[in-house]
C-alpha positions in Angstrom: 51.8 145.7 31.4 49.3 147.6 29.3 47.7 145.5 26.4 48.5 147.9 23.7 52.3 147.7 24.6 52.1 143.9 24.7 50.3 143.9 21.4 52.9 146.3 19.9 55.8 144.0 20.9 54.1 141.0 19.5 53.4 142.7 16.2 57.0 143.5 16.1 58.8 140.2 17.2 56.4 137.6 15.7 56.9 138.7 12.0 60.7 138.8 12.6 61.1 135.4 14.3 58.8 133.9 11.4 61.0 135.5 8.9 64.2 134.4 10.4 63.0 130.9 11.0 61.9 130.7 7.2 64.7 132.5 5.5 66.0 130.4 2.6 69.7 129.9 2.3 71.4 132.2 -0.5 72.9 130.1 -3.3 76.3 130.8 -4.5 76.3 133.7 -6.8 72.8 134.9 -6.0 72.3 138.2 -4.2 70.5 138.2 -0.9 67.0 139.4 -0.8 66.2 142.8 1.0 64.7 140.6 3.8 67.8 138.6 4.2 69.9 141.8 4.3 67.6 143.3 6.8 67.7 140.2 9.1 71.5 140.0 8.9 72.1 143.7 9.2 73.8 145.9 12.1 70.4 146.9 13.5 66.5 146.8 13.1 66.8 150.1 11.3 69.5 149.2 8.9 72.3 151.4 7.8 70.1 154.6 7.9 70.6 155.1 4.2 74.3 155.0 4.5 74.5 157.4 7.6 75.7 154.8 10.1 78.5 153.8 7.8 79.5 157.4 7.2 79.4 158.3 10.9 81.6 155.3 11.7 84.1 156.3 9.0 84.3 159.8 10.5 84.9 158.5 13.9 81.4 158.7 15.6 79.7 155.4 16.4 76.2 155.5 17.5 74.3 152.8 19.2 70.6 152.6 20.1 69.2 149.5 22.1 66.0 148.6 23.9 65.6 145.9 26.5 62.3 145.0 28.2 61.5 142.4 30.8 57.8 141.1 30.8 57.2 139.0 33.8 54.5 137.7 36.1 54.7 136.3 39.8 52.3 133.3 39.4 52.9 131.7 42.7 53.9 132.9 46.3 55.5 136.1 47.4 53.3 138.9 48.8 50.7 138.7 46.1 50.4 137.6 42.4 51.1 140.3 39.8 52.6 141.0 36.5 55.0 143.9 35.5 56.8 145.3 32.6 60.2 147.2 32.9 62.1 148.6 30.1 65.2 150.6 29.2 66.0 152.6 25.9 69.6 153.5 25.6 71.3 155.8 23.2 75.1 156.0 23.1 77.4 158.0 21.1 81.4 157.2 21.0 83.7 159.5 19.4 87.0 158.2 18.0 89.3 161.3 18.8 92.1 159.7 16.7 89.9 160.0 13.5 88.3 163.3 14.5 91.3 165.1 15.9 94.4 163.1 15.5 94.8 162.2 19.1 95.7 158.2 18.9 93.8 156.0 21.5 91.7 158.8 22.9 87.8 158.5 22.9 85.0 160.3 24.3 81.4 158.7 25.3 78.1 160.2 26.1 74.9 158.3 26.6 71.4 158.7 27.8 68.9 156.1 29.2 65.0 156.3 29.3 63.7 153.8 32.1 60.0 152.8 32.3 57.8 150.3 33.8 57.2 149.0 37.4 59.1 146.7 39.9 57.6 143.1 40.1 59.8 142.5 43.2 57.6 144.9 45.2 54.9 142.3 44.8 57.2 139.4 45.8 59.1 141.1 48.7 62.6 139.9 47.8 66.0 141.7 47.7 67.6 140.4 44.5 65.3 142.1 41.9 63.8 139.6 39.3 64.1 142.3 36.5 67.6 143.8 36.0 66.2 146.2 33.4 64.0 148.1 36.2 65.6 151.4 37.2 62.7 153.6 37.9 60.7 155.8 35.5 63.3 158.4 34.6 65.0 160.1 31.4 68.6 160.4 32.5 72.1 161.4 31.4 74.2 158.3 31.8 77.9 158.3 30.9 80.1 161.3 30.0 83.8 160.2 30.1 87.1 160.3 28.3 89.0 157.0 27.8 92.6 156.8 26.8 94.3 153.6 25.6 98.1 153.5 25.6 100.9 151.0 24.7 98.9 148.9 22.4 96.3 148.3 24.9 98.5 147.6 27.9 97.4 150.6 29.7 93.7 151.9 29.8 92.5 155.1 31.6 89.1 156.5 32.0 87.8 159.6 33.8 84.5 161.3 33.9 81.0 160.1 34.9 80.2 156.4 34.6 79.1 153.5 36.8 81.4 151.6 39.0 79.6 148.6 37.8 80.8 149.1 34.3 84.3 148.0 35.0 84.4 146.0 38.2 82.6 142.9 39.5 81.4 142.2 35.9 79.2 139.1 35.4 79.7 136.1 33.0 80.6 136.8 29.3 78.6 133.8 28.0 75.1 135.2 28.9 73.1 138.0 30.4 71.0 136.6 33.3 67.6 138.5 33.9 68.0 138.6 37.6 69.8 141.6 39.0 72.1 140.0 41.2 74.3 138.8 38.4 73.6 141.6 36.1 75.3 143.6 37.3 76.8 142.1 40.4 77.9 145.3 42.0 74.2 145.6 42.9 75.0 143.1 45.8 77.7 145.6 47.0 75.2 148.4 46.5 72.9 146.9 49.1 75.6 147.3 51.8 77.2 150.6 50.3 74.4 152.7 48.9 76.7 155.2 47.3 78.0 152.7 44.6 76.5 153.1 41.3 75.4 150.7 38.6 74.1 151.5 35.2 72.2 153.5 34.2 73.3 155.8 37.0 76.8 157.3 36.9 79.0 159.4 39.3 82.1 161.2 39.1 85.3 158.7 38.9 88.3 157.4 37.4 89.7 153.9 36.9 93.1 152.5 35.4 93.6 149.0 33.9 97.2 147.7 33.4 98.1 144.6 31.6 101.7 144.1 32.1 101.6 140.5 30.6 99.1 138.6 28.4 98.0 136.6 31.5 97.7 139.3 34.1 95.8 142.5 34.5 95.3 144.8 37.4 92.5 147.5 37.8 91.9 150.2 40.4 89.2 152.9 40.4 88.0 155.8 42.8 84.5 157.3 42.6 82.6 159.9 44.4 80.2 158.2 46.9 76.9 159.8 47.7 74.9 157.5 49.9 71.9 159.8 49.8 71.3 159.4 46.1 68.1 157.7 45.1 69.2 155.7 41.9 65.6 155.1 41.0 64.7 158.9 40.6 68.2 160.2 39.8 68.3 161.9 36.2 72.2 161.9 35.8 72.7 165.7 36.3 73.6 165.4 39.8 77.0 167.1 39.0 77.7 168.7 42.6 80.3 167.1 44.8 79.3 167.5 48.5 82.4 167.4 50.7 80.6 165.8 53.5 80.1 162.7 51.3 83.0 160.1 51.0 84.7 158.2 48.2 84.5 154.5 47.1 87.8 152.9 46.1 88.1 149.3 44.4 90.9 147.3 43.0 91.1 144.0 41.5 93.8 141.6 39.8 92.8 139.2 37.0 94.5 136.2 35.7 93.6 135.4 32.0 93.9 131.8 31.0 94.4 130.8 27.3 93.3 134.2 26.1 96.5 135.3 24.4 97.0 135.3 20.8 97.4 131.7 19.5 96.1 130.1 22.6 94.3 126.7 22.1 93.3 125.6 25.4 90.0 126.4 27.0 89.8 130.1 28.0 89.0 131.4 31.6 89.8 134.3 33.8 90.0 134.5 37.8 89.6 137.6 39.8 90.4 138.7 43.3 89.5 142.2 44.6 88.4 144.3 47.5 86.8 147.6 48.1 86.4 150.5 50.7 83.9 153.2 51.2 84.7 156.2 53.4 81.2 157.1 54.4 79.6 156.7 57.8 77.2 153.8 58.3 74.5 153.3 60.9 74.7 150.4 63.3 71.8 147.9 63.2 72.3 147.4 67.0 72.3 151.2 67.8 70.9 153.4 64.9 72.2 156.4 66.7 75.7 155.2 66.3 77.5 155.5 63.1 80.8 153.8 62.0 83.3 155.4 59.5 84.2 153.2 56.8 82.9 149.9 55.2 84.9 147.2 53.3 84.6 143.9 51.5 86.4 141.4 49.3 85.5 139.1 46.4 86.6 136.3 44.2 85.2 135.4 41.0 86.1 133.0 38.2 84.9 132.0 34.8 86.0 129.0 32.7 85.2 127.2 29.6 85.1 123.5 30.4 83.9 122.0 27.1 84.4 123.1 23.5 82.5 121.6 20.7 84.7 119.9 18.2 85.7 122.3 15.4 84.0 125.2 17.1 85.6 128.5 16.3 83.7 130.6 18.9 82.4 130.2 22.2 80.3 127.0 21.4 80.5 124.8 24.5 79.9 124.6 28.3 81.2 127.5 30.6 80.9 127.7 34.5 81.0 130.9 36.4 81.1 131.5 40.2 81.7 134.3 42.7 81.9 135.0 46.3 81.5 138.5 48.1 82.3 138.8 51.7 81.5 142.1 53.7 82.9 141.3 57.3 81.1 144.0 59.4 77.9 142.4 60.2 76.5 145.4 62.1 76.4 147.6 59.2 76.0 145.3 56.3 72.6 143.9 55.7 74.1 141.0 53.4 77.7 140.1 54.7 77.7 136.9 52.5 76.9 136.3 48.9 77.6 133.4 46.5 76.7 132.5 43.2 77.2 129.8 40.4 76.2 129.9 36.8 76.2 127.3 33.9 76.0 128.5 30.3 76.1 126.4 27.1 76.4 128.2 23.7 75.0 126.2 20.8 73.3 123.4 22.7 70.6 122.9 20.1 71.6 121.8 16.5 71.6 124.7 14.1 71.5 127.4 16.9 75.2 128.1 17.3 74.6 131.6 18.9 71.9 130.7 21.3 72.8 130.3 25.1 71.0 128.0 27.4 71.9 129.0 31.2 71.0 128.5 34.7 72.2 130.2 38.0 71.9 130.1 41.7 72.2 133.2 43.8 72.6 133.0 47.7 72.5 136.1 50.2 73.1 135.5 53.9 71.6 138.3 56.0 73.4 139.8 59.1 72.9 138.0 62.4 71.8 141.5 63.8 68.8 141.6 61.6 66.3 139.5 63.4 63.8 137.1 61.6 66.0 137.4 58.2 68.3 134.4 57.4 68.9 134.1 53.8 67.5 134.5 50.2 68.0 131.9 47.5 67.2 132.5 43.8 67.2 129.8 41.2 67.2 130.9 37.4 66.8 129.2 34.2 66.9 131.1 30.9 67.4 130.5 27.3 68.8 133.4 25.0 67.4 132.8 21.5 69.3 134.9 18.9 66.8 135.5 16.3 68.9 138.0 14.4 72.1 139.9 15.2 69.7 142.6 16.5 67.0 140.9 18.2 67.3 138.3 21.0 64.2 136.7 22.9 65.1 135.2 26.2 62.3 133.1 28.1 63.3 133.1 31.9 61.9 131.3 34.9 62.9 132.4 38.5 62.3 130.5 41.9 62.8 132.6 45.1 63.3 130.8 48.4 62.8 133.0 51.5 62.1 136.4 50.0 64.1 138.9 52.0 65.2 136.2 54.1 62.0 135.7 55.8 60.2 132.5 56.2 57.0 134.3 56.9 56.8 135.1 53.0 56.2 132.1 50.8 58.5 131.0 48.0 57.8 132.6 44.7 57.8 131.5 41.0 58.3 134.2 38.5 57.9 133.5 34.6 58.7 135.8 31.9 60.6 136.7 28.7 63.4 139.4 28.0 63.4 141.2 24.5 66.6 143.0 23.4 66.6 145.1 20.5 69.6 146.8 18.7 68.3 149.8 16.4 
């Protein structure tokens, strides 16, 4: 990472952190200072002199975020190195009920500017240590219509968006830095390269139905282009090649203690499967191709302890998932499993912070000689400095990068900064 960029980030975050830590509580009847209003505002740039509020009232919701990972491989891997990766995201959501009198309809368009370099190139591992890294492109991201009907029991979306936006989503209690869990669809992407994850989109549609408070079912179908380079794509690849296939996915979710008035510990459990219709080369005979690839998955998230008197998510939650792709001749990672623990409000007075740890395991195909499994351990702490700034120190330890015992285990340390403008 270049020193001027590191200095700029330091000049930005250190004063904000100091101000938040030393902010005096506002006495009853006393008006908050401009610093307090700024620190507790909706974004770092405030209300834009009232423009943000007026736009929202009209039905236009703007969102500007910036996330960066600053990391170093201090031990093992292919070589020691440091890297920066960042993403600037701009999103506009149009409420068509307010704008055109069409209840439940919305339109979303967003763009993304990715920058930086990939530290995993210096480690030689598969599960990218920086989920923020997505090349160095300015790209169009989402472009879709969404219709919500029957008081939210039916949700339909169509246009351009990523498959990973709605399926195989990660835990709700924290965003881990490693890409294996954020988003988890990346693991499927290793075996099925036509699958998209943000900030790359493809044509598609998905339907979510919730017949009861405790049950929801979702299904989606997407254009699948296995030749798409998701590090260099700019989002304007609108053409559909008839020679490419489709990616279909479906899942059912059981929602525990999430209905109105529920007092028990909340959780949700998913079971799903996917199918891609493209042709895939065999590891044993590269000249031979097989039509179709499929897999299955199970995920679960459960709060197991809630602090006494807590009205939000304060407490301990557990998350786990398993993905299985049976055809080992065409799937590099047929087995994947992960488990994560997260505690919100672990430290006194830090009710919004989250301490978390996770383990990711990927078992390689028996038809890939010299590759066994890759295992990653991650520890992180999301420090919510203000509603618009989170500082997240992170440590990762990678065992058998790319499943190769010839590559030494690696230790990565770093920090993720998230800003809402």
